[in-house]
LUMZA-713495 format. One record per residue: residue in one letter; y, z, x of N, C-alpha, C in turn. Coordinates in steps of 0.05 Angstrom, whole numbers, plus 5000, padded with zeros to 4 digits. Layout:
% residues N
DOTI  type   npy   npz   npx  capy  capz  capx   cpy   cpz   cpx
DOTI     A     Y     Z     X     Y     Z     X     Y     Z     X
...
This chain:
% residues 244
DOTI  type   npy   npz   npx  capy  capz  capx   cpy   cpz   cpx
DOTI     M  5021  5305  4844  5004  5320  4861  4985  5305  4879
DOTI     S  4987  5307  4904  4971  5295  4924  4946  5306  4928
DOTI     V  4921  5296  4929  4896  5305  4940  4885  5286  4961
DOTI     D  4876  5303  4982  4871  5290  5010  4846  5298  5021
DOTI     L  4834  5282  5039  4811  5289  5056  4827  5279  5084
DOTI     F  4819  5296  5105  4822  5284  5132  4797  5277  5151
DOTI     V  4802  5253  5162  4780  5244  5180  4785  5255  5208
DOTI     V  4769  5268  5221  4774  5283  5245  4751  5279  5262
DOTI     R  4761  5283  5288  4740  5278  5314  4749  5299  5331
DOTI     D  4732  5308  5347  4736  5327  5368  4748  5317  5396
DOTI     K  4746  5289  5389  4759  5274  5415  4786  5255  5405
DOTI     D  4798  5248  5423  4825  5232  5414  4816  5208  5394
DOTI     L  4829  5203  5374  4826  5183  5354  4852  5167  5352
DOTI     S  4852  5138  5354  4873  5123  5357  4877  5107  5333
DOTI     W  4903  5099  5321  4907  5081  5301  4886  5054  5301
DOTI     S  4890  5044  5327  4876  5019  5327  4845  5023  5319
DOTI     E  4834  5042  5329  4805  5050  5321  4800  5055  5288
DOTI     I  4822  5067  5276  4823  5072  5246  4828  5041  5237
DOTI     R  4841  5025  5247  4848  4997  5234  4825  4983  5238
DOTI     N  4809  4983  5261  4782  4971  5262  4763  4977  5242
DOTI     A  4761  5006  5241  4740  5014  5218  4748  5007  5192
DOTI     C  4773  5007  5186  4777  4993  5158  4773  4962  5157
DOTI     D  4777  4949  5175  4767  4919  5176  4740  4914  5174
DOTI     E  4728  4933  5188  4696  4935  5186  4685  4938  5156
DOTI     L  4699  4961  5147  4691  4969  5116  4699  4945  5101
DOTI     A  4721  4929  5104  4721  4913  5084  4706  4889  5085
DOTI     R  4700  4887  5108  4676  4862  5115  4648  4867  5101
DOTI     A  4643  4894  5106  4616  4901  5097  4615  4908  5062
DOTI     C  4637  4913  5050  4639  4920  5022  4661  4902  5009
DOTI     E  4638  4884  4992  4661  4860  4974  4679  4878  4958
DOTI     G  4702  4871  4953  4722  4882  4938  4738  4902  4946
DOTI     V  4732  4911  4973  4750  4932  4985  4765  4918  5005
DOTI     T  4793  4925  5004  4813  4912  5024  4831  4934  5032
DOTI     F  4842  4927  5056  4866  4945  5065  4888  4931  5065
DOTI     W  4914  4942  5060  4939  4926  5061  4961  4945  5065
DOTI     S  4980  4935  5082  5005  4952  5091  5031  4933  5082
DOTI     M  5048  4947  5072  5071  4939  5067  5088  4930  5091
DOTI     V  5080  4943  5113  5097  4936  5138  5071  4935  5158
DOTI     E  5073  4914  5175  5047  4905  5185  5045  4931  5213
DOTI     K  5064  4938  5226  5056  4954  5251  5062  4985  5242
DOTI     D  5064  4988  5213  5062  5021  5208  5031  5033  5214
DOTI     E  5034  5059  5222  5009  5070  5224  5000  5082  5196
DOTI     A  4996  5066  5176  4990  5072  5150  4981  5046  5132
DOTI     T  4965  5050  5117  4955  5026  5099  4947  5041  5075
DOTI     S  4937  5020  5053  4926  5028  5027  4904  5018  5025
DOTI     A  4886  5028  5015  4856  5015  5004  4857  5005  4976
DOTI     Y  4850  4983  4973  4847  4969  4945  4820  4965  4939
DOTI     F  4814  4972  4916  4785  4965  4908  4787  4946  4881
DOTI     W  4776  4922  4888  4778  4903  4867  4808  4902  4853
DOTI     K  4826  4901  4876  4853  4893  4871  4865  4913  4856
DOTI     V  4859  4942  4856  4874  4961  4849  4875  4979  4871
DOTI     E  4900  4987  4876  4907  5008  4899  4895  5036  4892
DOTI     R  4880  5051  4906  4868  5072  4897  4874  5096  4915
DOTI     V  4875  5091  4943  4887  5113  4961  4902  5099  4985
DOTI     T  4915  5120  4998  4929  5113  5022  4918  5123  5043
DOTI     L  4924  5111  5070  4910  5125  5092  4934  5123  5113
DOTI     A  4940  5147  5125  4956  5148  5146  4946  5163  5170
DOTI     F  4958  5162  5190  4954  5168  5219  4973  5194  5226
DOTI     V  4964  5213  5233  4976  5236  5238  4968  5251  5271
DOTI     A  4987  5252  5285  4984  5265  5310  4998  5291  5308
DOTI     P  4986  5312  5305  4997  5338  5307  5013  5348  5327
DOTI     E  5039  5362  5323  5053  5370  5340  5042  5399  5352
DOTI     K  5048  5411  5373  5039  5437  5380  5048  5458  5362
DOTI     E  5072  5457  5348  5083  5477  5338  5071  5475  5304
DOTI     D  5054  5454  5300  5045  5450  5272  5016  5459  5277
DOTI     I  5004  5469  5298  4973  5479  5299  4975  5504  5301
DOTI     D  4957  5515  5276  4951  5543  5275  4928  5551  5294
DOTI     E  4931  5578  5304  4907  5585  5316  4881  5585  5306
DOTI     D  4880  5587  5277  4853  5585  5266  4841  5562  5260
DOTI     D  4859  5537  5265  4853  5510  5262  4827  5504  5273
DOTI     P  4807  5489  5264  4784  5480  5275  4794  5460  5298
DOTI     P  4779  5457  5322  4789  5441  5345  4795  5411  5336
DOTI     E  4786  5402  5315  4786  5375  5299  4815  5367  5299
DOTI     L  4830  5393  5283  4854  5390  5273  4879  5388  5294
DOTI     T  4867  5393  5323  4888  5394  5342  4895  5366  5353
DOTI     K  4874  5345  5348  4873  5323  5356  4882  5298  5334
DOTI     P  4892  5274  5339  4902  5258  5319  4881  5254  5300
DOTI     F  4884  5251  5274  4871  5248  5253  4880  5228  5233
DOTI     A  4860  5220  5213  4874  5204  5191  4872  5219  5165
DOTI     V  4890  5216  5145  4894  5229  5122  4888  5207  5098
DOTI     V  4869  5213  5085  4860  5196  5064  4867  5207  5037
DOTI     A  4890  5196  5022  4900  5213  5001  4905  5195  4973
DOTI     S  4911  5207  4954  4920  5194  4931  4936  5214  4915
DOTI     R  4962  5204  4905  4979  5219  4889  4962  5220  4860
DOTI     S  4949  5201  4854  4938  5198  4826  4914  5218  4824
DOTI     G  4907  5228  4847  4883  5248  4847  4856  5236  4843
DOTI     A  4855  5209  4856  4830  5191  4851  4808  5201  4870
DOTI     W  4796  5223  4864  4779  5240  4881  4757  5224  4889
DOTI     A  4742  5205  4875  4719  5196  4881  4723  5173  4897
DOTI     W  4747  5159  4899  4759  5138  4915  4764  5148  4945
DOTI     I  4777  5172  4944  4784  5187  4966  4758  5195  4984
DOTI     E  4740  5207  4969  4717  5220  4983  4700  5194  4993
DOTI     W  4696  5178  4980  4683  5153  4987  4690  5141  5010
DOTI     T  4720  5133  5012  4733  5125  5034  4736  5140  5058
DOTI     A  4737  5165  5057  4740  5183  5080  4709  5183  5091
DOTI     L  4690  5187  5077  4661  5186  5087  4654  5164  5101
DOTI     E  4661  5136  5089  4654  5110  5102  4668  5109  5127
DOTI     L  4692  5112  5129  4712  5114  5152  4703  5133  5180
DOTI     A  4695  5157  5166  4683  5178  5187  4659  5166  5198
DOTI     R  4639  5155  5180  4616  5144  5194  4617  5129  5214
DOTI     R  4637  5107  5208  4646  5085  5231  4659  5096  5252
DOTI     L  4671  5116  5253  4688  5130  5274  4674  5153  5289
DOTI     D  4649  5153  5282  4635  5178  5296  4651  5204  5290
DOTI     A  4661  5208  5265  4683  5228  5258  4667  5248  5234
DOTI     R  4680  5265  5231  4679  5288  5209  4699  5285  5184
DOTI     V  4693  5295  5166  4710  5297  5142  4719  5326  5139
DOTI     F  4745  5336  5139  4755  5356  5135  4767  5359  5106
DOTI     D  4764  5381  5091  4775  5386  5065  4796  5405  5065
DOTI     P  4821  5398  5068  4841  5421  5072  4846  5438  5042
DOTI     Q  4835  5428  5021  4835  5443  4999  4814  5471  5003
DOTI     E  4795  5466  5015  4773  5487  5020  4777  5496  5044
DOTI     G  4793  5481  5064  4794  5494  5094  4772  5491  5109
DOTI     A  4752  5472  5104  4729  5466  5117  4720  5445  5119
DOTI     L  4698  5438  5142  4692  5410  5145  4666  5406  5127
DOTI     L  4664  5383  5122  4645  5373  5102  4619  5373  5123
DOTI     A  4592  5375  5110  4571  5375  5123  4565  5343  5139
DOTI     S  4555  5344  5166  4558  5320  5180  4545  5300  5168
DOTI     D  4524  5302  5148  4506  5284  5136  4518  5282  5102
DOTI     A  4543  5290  5100  4550  5287  5071  4551  5261  5063
DOTI     K  4550  5260  5035  4545  5233  5020  4567  5238  4997
DOTI     A  4579  5214  4991  4597  5216  4970  4582  5219  4945
DOTI     E  4594  5229  4926  4578  5234  4898  4578  5206  4884
DOTI     H  4599  5187  4890  4601  5162  4877  4594  5139  4897
DOTI     D  4572  5124  4891  4569  5105  4915  4586  5078  4902
DOTI     L  4589  5056  4920  4604  5035  4917  4600  5020  4885
DOTI     A  4574  5021  4878  4568  5008  4855  4577  5026  4830
DOTI     A  4574  5054  4834  4586  5075  4815  4617  5068  4811
DOTI     L  4631  5062  4838  4662  5060  4833  4668  5033  4820
DOTI     K  4650  5010  4822  4653  4986  4812  4652  4990  4779
DOTI     R  4629  5007  4768  4628  5012  4741  4656  5026  4731
DOTI     M  4662  5047  4744  4689  5061  4738  4715  5041  4739
DOTI     H  4714  5022  4754  4733  5003  4759  4738  4981  4733
DOTI     D  4711  4979  4725  4711  4962  4702  4717  4975  4677
DOTI     E  4710  5001  4676  4717  5017  4653  4749  5023  4650
DOTI     Y  4758  5016  4673  4789  5023  4676  4803  4995  4666
DOTI     L  4793  4973  4676  4802  4950  4664  4801  4943  4634
DOTI     R  4777  4955  4626  4771  4952  4595  4789  4969  4582
DOTI     D  4796  4993  4591  4812  5013  4574  4838  5006  4578
DOTI     K  4849  4999  4600  4880  4997  4607  4891  4967  4603
DOTI     K  4875  4953  4608  4880  4925  4608  4904  4918  4622
DOTI     P  4904  4920  4651  4925  4917  4666  4929  4889  4673
DOTI     S  4955  4880  4684  4957  4853  4688  4955  4851  4716
DOTI     L  4946  4826  4728  4944  4823  4756  4971  4812  4762
DOTI     R  4983  4822  4783  5008  4812  4791  5006  4806  4822
DOTI     A  5027  4787  4829  5031  4781  4856  5057  4796  4868
DOTI     S  5057  4809  4886  5077  4826  4897  5083  4818  4926
DOTI     Y  5110  4810  4931  5120  4803  4959  5139  4824  4967
DOTI     W  5133  4834  4990  5150  4854  5001  5159  4853  5028
DOTI     A  5184  4857  5036  5196  4852  5062  5209  4879  5068
DOTI     F  5212  4887  5092  5223  4910  5106  5236  4903  5131
DOTI     E  5263  4912  5132  5279  4903  5157  5304  4929  5158
DOTI     P  5316  4924  5180  5340  4940  5182  5361  4933  5163
DOTI     D  5373  4953  5151  5397  4945  5127  5418  4928  5139
DOTI     K  5420  4904  5126  5442  4890  5135  5462  4886  5108
DOTI     G  5462  4903  5088  5478  4903  5068  5467  4884  5045
DOTI     I  5477  4888  5024  5469  4872  4997  5476  4846  4995
DOTI     A  5498  4843  5008  5512  4812  5001  5499  4790  5007
DOTI     R  5477  4791  5031  5464  4769  5038  5440  4767  5016
DOTI     D  5427  4792  5011  5405  4791  4989  5417  4782  4962
DOTI     V  5438  4784  4955  5451  4775  4930  5452  4746  4928
DOTI     Q  5466  4735  4949  5466  4705  4954  5440  4693  4952
DOTI     A  5419  4706  4971  5391  4691  4972  5381  4693  4940
DOTI     F  5381  4713  4929  5372  4713  4901  5385  4691  4880
DOTI     E  5409  4692  4881  5427  4675  4864  5416  4644  4871
DOTI     R  5414  4638  4900  5406  4611  4907  5378  4609  4898
DOTI     A  5361  4625  4901  5334  4622  4890  5329  4614  4858
DOTI     A  5343  4632  4847  5345  4628  4817  5354  4602  4811
DOTI     R  5375  4591  4822  5385  4564  4818  5367  4543  4823
DOTI     E  5356  4545  4848  5336  4526  4856  5313  4524  4848
DOTI     V  5298  4549  4842  5274  4548  4834  5271  4549  4801
DOTI     L  5287  4569  4789  5287  4569  4759  5305  4555  4744
DOTI     G  5324  4542  4758  5349  4527  4742  5366  4545  4731
DOTI     V  5368  4572  4738  5385  4591  4724  5409  4597  4744
DOTI     E  5436  4596  4732  5460  4597  4749  5464  4630  4739
DOTI     Q  5458  4646  4762  5457  4672  4757  5477  4682  4780
DOTI     R  5501  4701  4768  5519  4712  4782  5518  4743  4778
DOTI     F  5509  4758  4806  5510  4785  4804  5533  4796  4810
DOTI     E  5548  4807  4793  5573  4822  4793  5572  4850  4798
DOTI     L  5569  4859  4825  5563  4887  4831  5586  4902  4842
DOTI     P  5585  4927  4830  5609  4944  4840  5611  4950  4865
DOTI     D  5626  4956  4881  5629  4961  4907  5611  4980  4918
DOTI     E  5607  5005  4903  5592  5023  4915  5561  5018  4907
DOTI     Q  5553  4995  4895  5523  4993  4889  5513  4980  4912
DOTI     V  5490  4989  4924  5476  4981  4950  5447  4970  4940
DOTI     N  5438  4975  4918  5411  4957  4909  5417  4943  4881
DOTI     L  5393  4929  4882  5396  4907  4859  5369  4905  4846
DOTI     W  5368  4906  4817  5341  4899  4804  5351  4880  4783
DOTI     E  5329  4862  4779  5336  4838  4754  5310  4830  4751
DOTI     T  5302  4818  4725  5285  4807  4711  5294  4778  4699
DOTI     F  5275  4762  4708  5277  4732  4700  5251  4726  4683
DOTI     E  5256  4709  4659  5235  4700  4643  5227  4674  4660
DOTI     L  5199  4673  4656  5184  4648  4673  5183  4626  4656
DOTI     P  5178  4603  4667  5174  4582  4646  5145  4582  4633
DOTI     N  5126  4594  4648  5095  4596  4635  5090  4622  4623
DOTI     G  5112  4630  4620  5106  4657  4605  5108  4684  4628
DOTI     G  5111  4707  4621  5114  4727  4636  5138  4729  4652
DOTI     Q  5141  4751  4668  5166  4762  4681  5164  4758  4709
DOTI     L  5191  4751  4723  5194  4752  4749  5212  4773  4755
DOTI     R  5211  4794  4772  5226  4818  4777  5231  4816  4807
DOTI     I  5254  4821  4810  5269  4821  4837  5281  4853  4841
DOTI     S  5280  4860  4866  5293  4885  4873  5297  4886  4900
DOTI     T  5319  4903  4911  5323  4913  4936  5324  4945  4934
DOTI     M  5320  4955  4955  5319  4985  4958  5326  4991  4989
DOTI     T  5352  5008  4994  5360  5023  5015  5352  5048  5020
DOTI     D  5337  5053  5045  5330  5083  5049  5332  5089  5083
DOTI     S  5342  5107  5088  5345  5114  5122  5351  5091  5135
DOTI     G  5372  5070  5129  5377  5052  5146  5359  5027  5145
DOTI     Q  5342  5029  5129  5323  5008  5124  5326  4998  5094
DOTI     R  5319  4972  5094  5321  4953  5068  5292  4943  5058
DOTI     S  5286  4945  5038  5264  4930  5025  5272  4911  5004
DOTI     L  5264  4885  5007  5262  4865  4986  5236  4860  4972
DOTI     H  5241  4859  4946  5212  4857  4934  5215  4837  4912
DOTI     V  5195  4816  4911  5196  4793  4886  5168  4798  4875
DOTI     G  5164  4798  4849  5140  4802  4838  5138  4789  4808
DOTI     G  5112  4779  4799  5108  4765  4781  5077  4758  4774
DOTI     P  5070  4746  4756  5041  4744  4746  5028  4730  4769
DOTI     S  5004  4738  4778  4991  4729  4800  4984  4699  4791
DOTI     G  4983  4685  4812  4975  4652  4810  4998  4632  4798
DOTI     D  5020  4646  4791  5040  4631  4782  5052  4619  4804
DOTI     P  5053  4593  4807  5072  4582  4829  5098  4584  4833
DOTI     V  5113  4589  4810  5137  4595  4808  5148  4619  4822
DOTI     V  5129  4640  4826  5134  4662  4837  5132  4660  4864
DOTI     A  5109  4642  4878  5109  4639  4901  5130  4624  4915
DOTI     K  5143  4603  4902  5165  4589  4905  5189  4604  4910
DOTI     F  5194  4620  4891  5219  4637  4895  5217  4658  4912
DOTI     A  5194  4670  4922  5191  4685  4949  5196  4667  4974
DOTI     A  5182  4644  4972  5192  4625  4997  5220  4623  4999
DOTI     A  5237  4616  4975  5265  4608  4977  5277  4632  4987
DOTI     V  5276  4658  4976  5286  4680  4988  5284  4680  5020
DOTI     A  5256  4682  5025  5253  4683  5053  5265  4666  5071
DOTI     K  5273  4640  5060  5284  4617  5078  5310  4627  5078
DOTI     E  5327  4638  5060  5347  4644  5061  5357  4667  5073
DOTI     T  5343  4684  5071  5348  4709  5089  5333  4711  5116
DOTI     G  5313  4696  5118  5301  4700  5143  5281  4720  5148
DOTI     V  5275  4738  5125  5251  4755  5125  5226  4747  5122
DOTI     T  5206  4764  5133  5175  4757  5127  5167  4773  5107
DOTI     F  5158  4757  5085  5146  4774  5059  5115  4779  5069
DOTI     R  5104  4801  5058  5075  4806  5057  5067  4810  5035
DOTI     H  5045  4791  5026  5037  4786  5000  5012  4803  4992
DOTI     V  5011  4813  4963  4986  4822  4956  4985  4821  4924
DOTI     D  4960  4815  4919  4955  4813  4889  4942  4841  4880
DOTI     E  4951  4851  4855  4943  4877  4849  4946  4879  4814
DOTI     Y  4927  4895  4804  4932  4902  4776  4948  4922  4774
DOTI     A  4970  4922  4759  4988  4942  4752  4996  4940  4720
């Protein structure tokens, strides 16, 4: 279930303004970063101390989507701050901090009302850090490096060849992927020399293909494998370290 807040304004709001506000927020608040799988997408994710907590998306409402009873702010482009995990403290803090930097307001679609113009988040950044530290103690997640690339789907054959070559050159493993003709995606796991696992995958959706290489953060073999795949395929990977 997704829980969200809208960052709204009674005058036009652009994605470039939102990105600039995100960059300003990241500079001002240690441990807060924003990362997008696709650089040019009008969407991003907010990470708090390397844990993805909320997503941020840009919405430009169409005329047919606007109700007569909607406040004027919902007739203009706005940002949706959301989390499928229901991370309300992180949603609220992010939405209010961005609104402050954008001269905007926060609209709660669950309540159908604007928050007060001077509203403050129930949890400040220090409280979020304490919650984060408690999460690390309780869940003991691993810090992993992820490399993602997205491009128009060119079929799986090229990707299979790239993964096989990277396995041979970087891992010293002769791996042959014998795929049925109808198979269009690939998932595989390799054991790493220094311990842990390297995972690779592809996914096809609506004419787009994603490539993913992931493994323990800081392991140079993971970075070398991703570089080898990028060289073979010509894709550009975007990299993020995150607890998972």
